[in-house]
TORLODO-955706 format. One line per 4 residues: number of its first residue (from 0); their letters; for each residue y, x, z of N, C-alpha, C. Coordinates in steps of 0.1 Angstrom, whole numbers, plus 5000, padded with zeros to 4 digits. Atoms other than C-alpha are relative to their C-alpha. Layout:
<sites>
NUM = A = Y/X/Z/Y/X/Z/Y/X/Z  ...
</sites>
This chain:
<sites>
0 = XXXX = 5006/4999/4986/1217/5055/3047/4987/5008/5000  5013/4994/5001/1182/5065/3036/5002/5015/4998  4998/4986/5003/1195/5098/3022/5005/5008/5012  4996/4993/4988/1212/5107/3055/4989/5001/5010
4 = XXXX = 5012/4999/4991/1181/5099/3075/4991/5011/4995  5009/4990/5006/1160/5120/3051/5005/5014/5002  4993/4987/4997/1185/5149/3054/4998/5004/5014  5002/4996/4985/1184/5148/3092/4986/5003/5003
8 = XXXX = 5014/4997/4998/1146/5147/3092/4996/5013/4994  5003/4987/5007/1144/5176/3067/5005/5011/5008  4994/4989/4992/1168/5197/3088/4992/5002/5013  5006/5000/4987/1151/5188/3121/4986/5007/4999
12 = XXXX = 5013/4994/5002/1116/5197/3108/5001/5014/4996  4998/4986/5003/1128/5229/3092/5004/5008/5011  4995/4992/4989/1146/5240/3123/4989/5002/5011  5012/4999/4991/1115/5233/3145/4991/5011/4995
16 = XXXX = 5009/4990/5006/1094/5254/3121/5006/5014/5001  4993/4987/5000/1120/5282/3119/5001/5006/5014  4998/4994/4987/1126/5285/3156/4987/5005/5006  5012/4995/4994/1089/5291/3163/4997/5014/4993
20 = XXXX = 5003/4987/5007/1089/5321/3138/5003/5012/5009  4997/4989/4991/1106/5344/3163/4989/5003/5009  5011/4998/4991/1078/5339/3187/4987/5005/4993  5012/4996/5007/1051/5343/3161/5002/5015/4995
24 = XXXX = 4998/4987/5006/1066/5374/3144/5003/5011/5010  4997/4990/4990/1077/5391/3175/4988/5003/5009  5012/4998/4992/1042/5388/3191/5003/4996/5015  4997/5005/4986/1055/5368/3221/4987/4996/5007
28 = XXXX = 5012/5002/4992/1030/5363/3249/4993/4987/4997  5006/5013/5002/1025/5326/3243/4993/4999/4987  5006/5001/5014/1018/5330/3206/4987/5009/5000  5012/4991/5000/0994/5359/3212/4989/4993/5008
32 = XXXX = 5009/5007/4992/0977/5338/3239/4993/4989/4991  5005/5011/5008/0973/5308/3215/4990/5005/4990  5009/4995/5011/0959/5327/3186/4988/5008/5005  5012/4993/4994/0937/5349/3208/4990/4990/5005
36 = XXXX = 5009/5011/4995/0922/5317/3224/4993/4994/4988  5006/5006/5012/0916/5304/3188/4991/5011/4993  5008/4989/5006/0900/5338/3179/5005/5004/4986  4994/4997/5013/0924/5344/3150/5013/5008/5001
40 = XXXX = 4989/4992/4997/0949/5368/3165/4998/5014/4993  4986/5004/5003/0970/5384/3148/5001/4994/4986  4999/5005/5013/0961/5372/3113/5004/4986/4999  4996/5014/4999/0963/5335/3122/5014/4998/5004
44 = XXXX = 4986/5001/4995/0996/5340/3140/5010/5003/4989  4991/4996/5011/1013/5359/3111/4998/4991/4988  5003/5008/5012/0996/5338/3084/5007/4986/5002  4994/5013/4998/1007/5305/3100/5015/5001/5000
48 = XXXX = 4985/4998/5000/1042/5319/3105/5005/5001/4986  4995/4999/5014/1045/5328/3068/4999/4986/4994  5001/5014/5006/1032/5293/3058/5011/4991/5005  4990/5008/4994/1057/5277/3082/5014/5004/4994
52 = XXXX = 4987/4996/5006/1086/5298/3068/5001/4995/4986  5000/5005/5014/1077/5288/3032/5003/4985/5001  4998/5015/4999/1075/5251/3043/5014/4997/5003  4987/5002/4996/1108/5253/3060/5010/5002/4989
56 = XXXX = 4991/4997/5011/1125/5268/3030/4999/4989/4989  5003/5011/5010/1109/5242/3006/5006/4987/5005  4994/5012/4995/1121/5214/3029/5015/4999/4997  4985/4999/5002/1157/5225/3023/5004/5000/4985
60 = XXXX = 4998/5001/5015/1153/5224/2984/4997/4986/4996  5002/5015/5003/1159/5188/2973/4988/4997/4991  5011/5003/5009/1134/5189/2944/4986/5004/5005  5013/4995/4995/1107/5205/2965/4997/4995/5014
64 = XXXX = 5002/5005/4986/1109/5185/2997/4985/4995/5001  5014/5005/4999/1075/5169/2989/4990/5012/5002  5009/4988/4999/1059/5204/2986/5001/5005/5014  4998/4995/4986/1074/5216/3019/4994/4991/5010
68 = XXXX = 5005/5010/4990/1065/5184/3037/4984/5000/4999  5014/5000/5001/1029/5186/3024/4995/5013/5006  5004/4987/4994/1026/5223/3034/5002/4999/5016  4998/5001/4985/1041/5216/3069/4990/4990/5006
72 = XXXX = 5010/5010/4995/1018/5186/3073/4987/5007/5002  5013/4994/4999/0988/5207/3066/4999/5011/5011  5000/4990/4990/0998/5236/3088/5000/4994/5014  4999/5006/4987/1008/5214/3117/4988/4991/5004
76 = XXXX = 5012/5007/4997/0977/5193/3114/4990/5009/5007  5009/4990/4994/0957/5225/3122/5005/5003/5014  4995/4997/4987/0980/5231/3152/4996/4988/5010  5003/5012/4992/0975/5195/3165/4985/5000/5003
80 = XXXX = 5014/5000/4997/0937/5197/3161/4996/5011/5010  5003/4989/4990/0937/5231/3179/5004/4996/5014  4996/5005/4987/0956/5215/3208/4990/4991/5005  5009/5010/4995/0933/5186/3210/4986/5004/5003
84 = XXXX = 5014/4996/4999/0900/5205/3207/4998/5013/5008  5003/4987/4994/0905/5240/3221/5011/5003/5011  4989/4995/4992/0940/5247/3236/5004/4991/5012  4995/5010/4990/0948/5215/3255/5015/4997/4996
88 = XXXX = 4986/5005/5002/0982/5197/3255/5010/5010/5006  4991/4991/4993/0998/5221/3280/4996/5014/4998  5003/4986/5002/1000/5258/3271/5008/5008/5009  4993/4991/4991/1009/5283/3298/5011/4993/5007
92 = XXXX = 4991/5008/4992/1027/5257/3319/5013/4996/4992  4988/5004/5008/1050/5246/3290/5003/4985/5001  4998/5015/4998/1047/5209/3300/4997/4992/4988  5003/5007/5012/1034/5200/3266/5010/5001/4989
96 = XXXX = 4989/4998/5010/1065/5212/3247/4995/5003/4986  5005/4996/5013/1046/5229/3219/4993/4989/4993  5007/5012/5006/1024/5199/3214/5009/4990/4996  4989/5010/5004/1054/5176/3214/5007/5004/4987
100 = XXXX = 4993/4996/5012/1071/5197/3188/4991/4999/4988  5010/5001/5011/1039/5198/3167/4999/4985/4995  5001/5014/5004/1037/5160/3168/5013/4995/4993  4988/5003/5007/1074/5157/3158/5000/5005/4986
104 = XXXX = 5001/4995/5013/1068/5180/3129/4991/4992/4991  5009/5008/5007/1038/5160/3119/5006/4987/4995  4994/5013/5003/1056/5127/3120/5011/5001/4990  4989/4997/5010/1087/5141/3102/4995/5003/4987
108 = XXXX = 5006/4996/5013/1066/5157/3075/4993/4989/4993  5007/5012/5006/1045/5126/3070/5011/4990/4994  4989/5009/5004/1077/5105/3067/5006/5006/4987  4994/4994/5012/1092/5130/3042/4991/5000/4988
112 = XXXX = 5009/5000/5011/1061/5132/3021/4999/4986/4994  5001/5014/5005/1059/5094/3019/5013/4997/4992  4987/5004/5007/1096/5091/3010/5002/5007/4987  4999/4992/5012/1092/5118/2983/4988/4999/4991
116 = XXXX = 5012/5001/5008/1059/5107/2969/5002/4999/4985  4998/5002/5014/1074/5098/2936/5004/5013/4993  4996/4987/5006/1085/5134/2931/4988/5009/4998  5012/4992/5001/1049/5147/2933/4995/4999/4985
120 = XXXX = 5003/5000/5014/1041/5157/2897/4987/4993/4996  5013/5005/5003/1004/5147/2897/5000/4984/5002  4999/5015/4998/1013/5112/2911/5008/4994/4989  4992/5005/5011/1039/5107/2884/4992/4997/4988
124 = XXXX = 5008/5002/5012/1013/5110/2857/4992/4987/5001  5009/5012/4998/0992/5081/2873/5008/4988/5003  4992/5012/4995/1020/5058/2886/5013/4999/4994  4987/5001/5007/1047/5057/2860/5004/4985/4999
</sites>
């Protein structure tokens, strides 16, 4: 049962990360607005898109789930902090959808990182 839950969470987090790539890489208005407001357009938009793409791919590779979850957790933490400090919860009348997706990715990534903590090489050296 745990393996099925982990697989569903891995796929869900990866899909959320992947679906935002179209908006980031195509220069969609809401993405440009977000990263312009943060003062990091276009480098931040493209850079975070690349990081999210890498995280999504790593989440789908069984031995590297921990790495994908850690990367996703780092990237999405920045997004959540940006929402809470600069952008606000609602972006361009989206009803908080982007923030909600960020929270879902955060929670899913944290769960996956915890579930796969034993696969993290540096931790294996200390906790055998």
